[in-house]
N, C-alpha and C positions, 0 to 999 in steps of 0.2 A: 575683857571677855575674849576668850579664845574662839576664833572663827573656825568653822568647818567647811571643807570643800566637798561638793558632791559632783559626781560625773554623770553626764547624760549619755548613757551607752548608745542610745539610738543616734545621738549626734555624732559620736565617734564612728559608728558604723557608716553613716552617710559620708563622713569625711574620708574614710578609707576607700569606700566605693568610688568617690569622686577622684581621689588620688590615683587609684588603679586605672580608672577610665582615662585620665590624662596621660598616664604612662603607656597605656596600650594603644592609644589613638595613633601615634606615629607608626607603630608596628602594623596596624590595620591598613593604614594608608600605604605603607611599604608593600604589604602583601598584595593589595589591589593593583598597585603599580607594577608588580613583578609577576603577574600571572603569565602562564606560558600558553602559546597558541602555535598553530601550524603556519609556517611561512614558506614562501618560495625562495629557498636559499640552501646552500651547502655548508653554511658556517658551522654546523655542529660536528663536522668531521665524519660522521657516519649517517648521511641523509638517506631517507627513503627515496626511491626513484619511481616516478609516475610517468607513464607514457600518455601522450595526448594526440589524438587523431581528430581531424576534421574530415567528414565524408559527405559527399553528395551522391545520392542514389547508390550507396555502398562503395562508390569509387573514392579512393584516398586522394585528397587534395592537399593535405598538410599533415606532417608528423614531426613530433619532437619529443624530448624527454625532459622532465622537470625534477630537480632535486627539492625535497621537502624536509624541513627541520622543525622541531618544536622548541621554540626559544621564547624569551621574554617578549611581550607584546611591543615594547618600546624599540625592539630591534627589527621590526618588520621592514622589509626592503621592497621597494616598488619596481619589480621587474616587469618588462613589457616585450612582447613579440609581435611582429607584423608579418602578414603573408597576403597573397592575392591569388585569385583564380578567375577564369573566364568560363562561366557555365554555358553549355551548349543547348540549354533549354531555359524557358522563363522560370524565375523564382518568385513565388508569391509570399510576401511577408505579412504576418498577421499580428495585430495587437500592439504595435509600436506607434506607427503613424496613424493607423486607423484600424478599427476592429473588422472592417470590411476587406482589408488587405490592400497592399500596393505591390506593384509588379516591377521587377527588374527584367528587362528583355534578354533573350538569348544573345550570347556573344558580347555581353556588356561586362567589362572588368569589374570585379568586386574585391574590395580590400577588407581583410579581417585584422582586428587588433585584440590581443588578449593580454590582460595584466592582472596583478594581484589586487583585488578589491578589498580584501580583509582576511582576517584569520580568526578561527575559533579553537577552543581546546580539542575539538574532535574533527575539524575540517578546515580546508583551505578554500577561500572564496575567490573565484576568477571572474573578472568582468570580461564580457565578450561583445564586441561591437562589429557590425557588418555595415559597410557603406559603399556607395558608388559615386559617380560624378555628380549625381543629383542630390547627394546628402546621405544621412544616416537612415538605415532601414531597420536595424535591430540593435537593441541594447539589453543584454541579459546577464544574469548571474549563474555561473555553473559551480556547483558544490563538489569539491574533490574530497573523497574519503580516502585516507591513506591506505587502508587495507582491502578495499573492494572497488569494483568498477562502478562508474556512474555516467549517465548520458544527459545531454540537454538538447532538446529540439530547438532549432533556430528558425526553420521554415520547413515546409513539407519536403521531406527527403534530405534536408540539410541538418546535420547535427554534429556536436562535439562530444567526444567520448574520452574518458580517462580511465586508466586501469594500472594496478601495481605491476612492476616488473621485478625479477629477482635481483638481489644485490650482488655486487661483485665487480671485477675490473672492467666489465663491458657495460656497466649500468649507465654510464653517461654518454655513450655513443649516440649521436643525435638522430640516427635513423637506422633502421634495419636494412639489409641488402634489398635494393629496389627491384621490383619485377620488371620485365621488359616493357618499355614504353613505346607508344606509337611512333613511327618514323616521322620526320619532319614533313610538313605539307605546306602549301602556299600560305595558309593562315599564320604560320610561324614567322613569316617575313613581313608582318605588320606590327608596328610599334606606335602607340599614341595616335591611332587612326591613320597612320601614314604607312604606305606599302612601298616595297622596293619596286623600282622602275617607274614610279610616278614622276610626272613632270614637275619642275621646280615651281611653276605657278600653282599647281594643285597643293603642293606642300605648304607654300606660303599662305594659301587660303585656309588651310586646316590648322596650322600652328602659329601663324603670324610671322612678322618679319624677324630675321635673326638678330642677335645682339651684335654679331660681327661676322665678316666674310673674309676668307683667306683663299689664296690660290697656291696650290702645292703641285710639285712635279709628280707625274705618274712614273715611278721607277720600274713598274712591271710592264706596261704596254706603251710607254712614251706619252707625250702630250702632258696635260695637266688636269688637276681636280679642282673643283670648287668645294670649300668646306664652310658650311654654315654652322655657327656656334650659338647654342642656347644654354640656359642655366642647367638643364638636365640632360640635354641631348646634343649630339653633333651629327650633321647630315653631310654625306659625301656625294657630289654630283660629278658627272662627266658632261662637258659642254656638248651641245648639239647645234645644228643650224637654226633651230627654232627656240632654243633656251638651254635647258640642262635636264638630264635624267638622273634620278636618284639611284645610287649603287649600294650605299651602305649607311647604317645607323649605329652610332656608339651611344650606349647608355652610361651616363656619368654619375648619377646619384640614385639613392634608393626610392626617390619619389616616382620613378617611372619603372614599369615592369615589362618583361617580354609577354608575348601572347599567352604563354603557359604560367606566367606569374613569377619568373625569376627576377631578382633585384640585386644590384650591387650591395654588398654587405651580407648577403645570405650565406649560411654555412655551405661548405662544399658538398656535403651529402645531399643537400636539396637539389643540386644540379642533376645528380644521378636519379633522384626521385622523380624529377620532372621530365628528363630527357633520356635516361638510360645510360648505358656504358658509352663513354666517349673514346675518340682517338686522342691520345695524349701526346703533346709535344712539349716537354719540359713543363713550364707553368701554364700552358694553353690546353684547354679541353675543347675539342672541336667536334661538331656534328654537321654532317653534310646532307643536303637534300638529294635524294637518290635520282630524281628526275633531271636535276641540273647540278652536277657535282661542284660547279664553281660557286653555288649558293651555300653559305655556311652560317652556323651560329658558333661563334668563338667566345669562350669564357676564360678569362684570366683568373687564376687561383693563387693565392699566397696565404700562408699560415692558416690553411683550411677555410679560407673565406673568399668569396667572389669579390674581386677588385675591379673587374671590367667586363663588359659584354659588348660584342660586336655582332650585328645582324646584317647580312647582305652578301654581296659578291666579293670574291677574293680580289683585292686590289693591289697587293704588294707582296 
């Protein structure tokens, strides 16, 4: 008896659908893994340029420019910038530690940190943290739109603003020409709560015992200096009958800032933003206190970066 074969067309259809699903699944996974988002990077060759300002009561306290590219999500790069400032009025922070607000007192250094927190197809997400010696006061997300300005309030009167700038050869200059800055005053000669002309005993009480102590010759006025060395700072003293008097402070790392917020490692343009036009002696940018010309802030610059900072009296 000759057999006959019958085909179940519905079964074939199910088989074909299943086969196509298996074939297309890797493509779907590939597409999901290769979606494009905005990232803080110049890797695309023709990036968008976004200016970023941090202002307190409309006064500019930090400015930079960020390149933005739209690339695969897997290529996101974790960029981070740090800056600091010393507000001359209290800042009341709302909604992070408590809804009732916590206060940072006037003349207390505040450190800011901004990094790429994420990327979307239509926006870049920046994380913004503000902290002081007693801990973190604000942790927020600022949404950067490539084609339009946006703002994020951090505290009353304190906000971060981003906005697009024209493309071209000047797009990545880190700061616009800075306006005239206030001249140096006595507060500029305080670093880490230590002020020039303090007694060595006062310095020790504020920052603790030094890691090491050296005696160096004073090639300028004769005699000798005492040099106290710490991880982030060096203090220079001139001996007196009752101890020693502080003449100068050298900042060694980015963990410590001047009164206006300058750190080792900052871009050179930030020096002008904080202090104005300097007197330049080769790689030294110098600012003098008009009331006492022997008191200076000296900034060493190499490859457009701050490599050293001295605050105090001219000693050599």
